[in-house]
N, C-alpha and C positions, 0 to 999 in steps of 0.2 A: 310530744312534738316529733315530727318525722324528719329524717335526714334524706334528702333527695340526691340520688346518684344520677348523673347526666348520661345515662345509657339505658337502652331498652333491656328488658329482662331476657329477650330473645331477639336476635338481629332481624331486621326487616329491610330487604333490599330488592324492591320490585322495579323491574326495568321497563315493563310494557304496560301502558295505561289500559284500563279495562273498566268502563263505566258500568257495564252489566254486573261484573263481579262486585264492584264497590257498592252497588245498591243492595245486594243481599248481605254482604259482610257488615254493612252499616247497622244492621239489626242487632249485632252484638255490641254496638256502641250504646244505642239508646232504645233498643227494642224490649219486648216484654220479658225476655230472659237474658238480657245483655249485661255487660260489665258495669254500667252505671247503676242499674238497679241493684246488682249484687253488692257493690261497695257500699251503697247507701243503706241497704238492708242490714248488713252485718255491723256497720258502724252505729246504727240505731239500736239494734238488739243487744249489743254488748253490755249496755248499762244495767239491764235487768237479769243478767245471768247470775246464778246463785253462788258461783265460786270462781276463783281466779283462773282455773284451768280452762273452763268454758269461755270466760271473758277474754282470756289471752288468745284462744283459738279464733274467736270472732274477729278480734283486732288484727291478728296476723293475716287471716284470709282476706279481710276487708282491704288491708294494705296491698296485698298482692293483686286484688281485683282492680285497684287503682292503677297498678302497673300494667295490667291487661287492658284497661281502658286506654292507656297511652299506646299500647301496641296496636289495638284495633283502629284507633284514630290515625296512627301512622300508616297502617295498611291502606285505609280509605284515602288518605291524602296522597300517597304515592300512586294509587290507582287512578286518581282524577286530576293531578296537578298539570299534566301535559296534554289533556284532551283537546282535540280539535272540535270546532263547532259541528262539523259533520258527524263525528263520533257521538257527541252529546245528543244530537237529534235522532240518530239511528238507534241508539241504545235505550231510548226512553228516559234518559237522564234530564231532559229539558225541564220538566216541572220542578225538580229539585234545584236545578241551575237558576231558574227564574227567581226563586226565593232566597237562595244562599250562595249563588255563584258556585265555587268549589270549596266553600268553607265547611268545616266540620260541625254538624248540628245533630243533636240526638233524636233519632226517629227509628221506627221499625222498618223492615223491608217493604211493608205495605204502605208506608208514608205516614203512619200514625205517630204523632209526637210523643216523646217520653213524658210520663207524669208519675207522681208518687204513688198512684193507685196500683202501679205494677209491682210493688213489693209490700210485704207486711212486717209489722213490728207489734206483736200481740202482748208482750210482757210476761207471758208464761213460758218458761224455758223449754219445756217439752214441746209445746206447740211451735215455738220459734225454731228449734233445732230440726224438727221434722220438716218445717217449711224450707229450711236451708238445704237439707239433703235433697229434697225434691227440686229445689232451684238449681242445684249443681247438675242433676240428671237432665233437666230441661235444657240447660246451657250445653251440656255434652251432646244432646240430640241435635241442637241447633248447629253446632260445629260439624256433626256428622252430615247434616243436610248441606251445609256449605261445601264440604269436601266432595260431595256428589256433584256439585254444580261447577266446580272450578277445575282447570287442568294445568294451570301454570305452576311449576315447581316452586317459584319464588313466593307464591301465595300459599301453597299447600303446606310447606314446612312450618311457618309460624302458626298456621291454623292447627296443625297437628300438635304442636307444642301446647297451645291454649287448651285444646281438647283434653290432652293428658293431664293438665293441671286441674281440670274440673273433676276428674276421677279421683285425684289425690285429695281434693277438698271434700268430696263426698265421704271419703274414708275418715278424714279428720273430724268431720262433723259427727260421724257415727261414734267415734271414740269419745267426743265431748258429750254426746247424748248418754252413753253408758255411764260416764262419770257423774252426770247430773242425776240420773235415775238411781244411782247407788246412794245418793245423799238427799233424797226427797225429804222435805220438811213441810211445815205448815204454810210456807209461802207458795206452795204449789197446789193447785186445785185437787189433783188426784190423790195427794197425800192428806190434804185437809178434809176430804170427803170420801173416806174409804168405802162407805156403803154405796157410793154412786154406781160403781161397776159390779156390785154384788147381784147375783140373780135374785129375782123376786121369789118370795115364799109362795107356796101353792095357794094359800088362803087369800092372797091379794092379787092374783093374776087377772081376775076379771076386771079389776079397777085400775090396773097399772097400764100405762101407755108405753112402757119400755120393753 
């Protein structure tokens, strides 16, 4: 059970509406490498982790990703809540406005709706943890791209905070991966099939596809 604190993890106080910025930042709400996918990925994967250290890491980071989801949605809300119709039309925000007014709805910057195909839960701890490390780097790259496109300090500071947390998460998943690798057992494919990664003998090379 979670205890909800009625405050953002990092303050968001944007004074100037900016529909153009909202459209790109929205991708970190419901885009392919956004916070919604991250939280659902880790909350799903935690159940098949082989030890409490890895399970706890996934649970902790998933919880923080939910806090980041709240931050991103707050940023988008503050960027769009006082838009004039002229600003909506000029910025290219009109298609979103027609469908959702200025409500928060999960989609990528390109307009593609969020769906569960944007994250994986494979059930193999090695596979899932490598997936998680890659996901954190992709999220970090997305925040890098956003920082190149915005110039408002009120937007930049919370985005820089979110970017920094992706780097920390990457490091924590690396620690969890090492912990799992040290305790490989028959539940993991690579431990259960030790011959899988062994080089072929010279006698079988002609008939081997590996």
